[in-house]
N, C-alpha and C positions, 0 to 999 in steps of 0.2 A: 331716426329718432320720427317719434310719431308727431302727429301736426295736433295741436291742440285745437279742439272744437268748441264753438261757441255756443251757449244753448240759446233757444228762442227769448226765453226771460232775459240774459244776458244782453242779447242785441237789442232788446227793448229799452233795458235800463241805460244802454249807452246811447240810444237815440233821444231818451228822455233827459238825460244830462248835456247832451249836444244842444237841444233846443232850451233847455234852460240856460246854458252858458251864451248862446246868441240873443236870447230874449233879455238878457242882463244886458248886454253890450248894446244891442239896439236902443233898451229904453234909456240907458243910461247917456248915450249917444243924443238920443232926443231931447233928455232933460238938459242937456247943456245947450246944444244947438236948435232946439226947438221952434226959436223965434225966428230962424232964419228959415225954415219949411212951413211954418204955418198958412193954413190956406193953399197951400199949392199941391198938387196931384202926387209930387215926388214924397212929401211929408206925409200925405194919408196912406201911401203905400208904405212906406217905412213903419208907420204907426199901426197898419194891419198884421205887417209881418212880425213885429215884436209883441203884440197881442196876442197872434195865435202861438209864437213860440212860446210865449209864457203859459198860454192855456195849455199845451201840449205837456209842459213841463211841470203844470200842477194838475191836470186831471188824471193821468194815468196812477199817480200815488194816491188820488182823492177816490179813485173808482176803487183800486184794491183796498183802503181802508174803509168804504163804504160796503163793500161786499161783506164783511164780517159782522155788520150790524142789523138791526132791524129792516123791515121792508120799509118802514116808512121814511127812514134815513136813504136808502137808496132812492128811493122817489123826490127826495130833497136834492138830492146830488144832482139827477136826470133832470129836473127844472132848471135848478140853477147852471147846470152846464149848456142848457138850451139857451136861456137866458141871455148868458154871457155871449154864446156865438151869435145870437141875434143883434144885440150891441155892436159885436165887431161889424158884422155884415152893413146895419144900418149906419153905423159910424164911417165905413168907406165910402157906401152910397152918398153920404151927403157930404162927404169930404171930397169926391171927385166931381160933386156936383149934379150926380144923377137925381137925388131926391133933396128937397130941402124940407128939414124937420124944424119946425119950429118959426119958420118966415111968414111975416105977413104979407 
């Protein structure tokens, strides 16, 4: 019997589905138990993992959608993606105490 081969598109879609699943699980966990981890390094790390998993789950389908649109929408997609990633990085750095945003 011949082995069934997966295409690159199928592998990427399954990775996106995996990220969506774990992003949802981590986000739900943090909504329920977020108070236990608030302000701690473990809470910040769990939060960034959840945000990045949700980013992967949303970014790939959004990119595929924007490819068929006019150039201005593709530019808006990349700007929004950069802002989201910057927010994740700054949130992680402030969560683990590397930088203080808004502190007096």
